[in-house]
C-alpha positions, 0 to 999 in steps of 0.5 A: 668861402665855398661855392655849391652847386644842387642839381634837382632831377628826380622828377619822373616827368610823366608828360614826357610820355617816355620810358626815358628818364625826363633829364635823359632826354637828348638836346643837341647830342646830350641828355638835359642834365649833363647840359646843366652840369657842364654850365655849373661845372664851368663856375668852379664849384666846390660840389656839386649835388644832384638830387636823384628819385625816379631813375636813379642809377641811369641818371647816375650812370650817365653823370658818372663821378662829375657829381655827389648824388642825394637820393629822394625817395618820395617826391614831396617837392622841390623843398623836400628835394633840396633836402636831401642835400642837407648831409653833404651841405648842412654846418659848411660855409658858402652859397648854393645854387639850386637849378633844375635838371631840366633846363638844358639852355642856361649858360655859365655866364648866366649862372656866373652873373645871378652869383655876381649879384647875390654877392654885391647884394648881400643877399641871403637868397637871389632868385633868377626872373625874366618878364615874359608876356605870356607867363601861365604855368610859372610861379610869379615874383611879388615885389614890394613898393620899393621893389624889394621881392617878398614872396614868390607864388605857384601858378596853382596857387595865385589869385587874379590879381597875382597872375597878371604879373609878368615877372615870372620864377625861373627855378634858379636861386643862390642861397647862404648855407647858414640860411638855406636849411633853416628856412627849409625847415620851416615849410610846410604842405599848406598849399594846393598841392600839398608838397615842400614848396622850395619857393616858399623858402623866399617868404620865410627869409623875408619874414625872418628880416633877411635880404632877399634880392632877385636877378632878372635876366634878359634872354627868358630862352635860357630859362626854358624847362622841358616838361613834354615833346614839344619842349624838348623841340624848342630847347633842340632849336634854340641850342642848335641856332646857338651852336650853328652862331657860334661855328660861323662866328669863329670861321665856319661857312654854314650855306644852310643854317636851318638845315645844319644840325650839329651837336655840342660837342664838336669842334670845326676849324676855321674855313670849313664850309658846310652845305645843307642837311649835313648833320655832325654829331658826338665829339666829332673833331673837324679841321680846317679848309674840309669840304661836307656837302649836302645830305652827309652825316658824321659821327664821332669822327675826325676829318683833319686838314682839307678834307672832303665829304660828299653826301657820305656817311662817315661813324667812328672814323678818320680822315687824313689830310685831304682824304675824299670820300663820296658821293654815297659812301659808308664808312663804318667803325674803326675805319681810316683814310690816309692822305689824299685817299680816295674812296668814290660811290657806293663803297663801304669800309669797316676796320680797314686802314687805307694807305697815302694815294690809295685809291676805291673808287666805287663799288666795293666792300673794304672790311678787315684788311690793312692797305699800303700806300697807292693801291688801287682798288677796283670795281666790285672788290670785295674783301670776304672777311666773314665765316658767319662766325668769326671776322678774319684780317688781310694784308695788301702791301704797297703799290699792289692792284686789284682788279675788278670784280675780284673776291679777296677771301680772308686771311690772306697777304698780297705782297707789293707790286702784286697784281690780282687779275679782275674776276678773280677769287683769291683765297691763298697768299699773293708774293710780291710782283706776282700775278695772281689770277683766280678764275676760271678758263673760259670756253666758247661753243660756236653755234651753241646759242642756236638752240636758244629761242632768243636766238634771230637770224636777220630777216 
């Protein structure tokens, strides 16, 4: 028997007040619909169909080949949206999960529990419910005197008595395919919105004598639907807390979890220590016994075991074992630091590889260069790699010494054990074991300073 998933992602989301389609707004570093898709994929469905409408093309591009797509040309209600998947699922034997694309907090465990409950109760349809103190805005679950589900009433259609009910519809269902499309065919628009409500299939199935069940979830916050910026912020907070708890439970020390932002796909090893006001984003992978100091930001990077980062920004870079960075360093795209490399304060590195035990202590720009092992870059070293149109690559071999305030005008090759004298401008290759000086000769003129007003003799 098949297991299928329909993700509803066609709504415009006008309350977001945004040019960006609602389900593409980010929660903990990923689009909301991607969180829903990830949870759905973990229950191993035979097929996932995403119903798209507004912003269809950009939603398709974000999801890619992980889902099939049905298009809802006109937004005529949730029931109408599900009907668009008929060509994919009609006639197939099995159960279909229906879930909204703006519910990023739902977990695979909750979805699996819903499926298990549905199968155990041998129901034609099962709705996921929750109890809340303030049910305003949610559809209410109506049960009979035996506790069996009768129907779902939307907020705009509730009576005064129904409005006091605390059990609400989360908008998540499991329905047998053979019942789903027959019930959808009987929907009408006799409601406040003039739309085809998916919720009405519960009452239809019940009136036909079918078994309808409800599985009440224990954690209401999982069902949060994001319809505006306030709910978006709430979802971010909840998911970030969940992510932080996960890492701490797996041996990561967060000194101030409330100010530590870690996105969904980040991996962190045991005994790593992270101070407050740190952001770790994208698909970053952090090893064991790493230290990340307050105020750092790390994006799509790899930090291997026992590396150290102090108040620095690292993007799309690699730090090998025991490398240390900062404070106030900036590693940009394609920077790679070998083992025990030291990069100090106010050093910027881009598209550069630094070999084992190489040092760039302070105030340097290192771009488009491959540097060997145990090279020293003095303060103020600049790699002049750009002529306004093209970037140029340089090579510095092992054990070279680049003196302070030197300009390396790429492309040049500085050989093994070579020395560049401080204050030099180097625009030609420097052979192995050579001393290169590229600076003007100093000239001292006796008594010349007396011509200037700043000169004062002792009184």
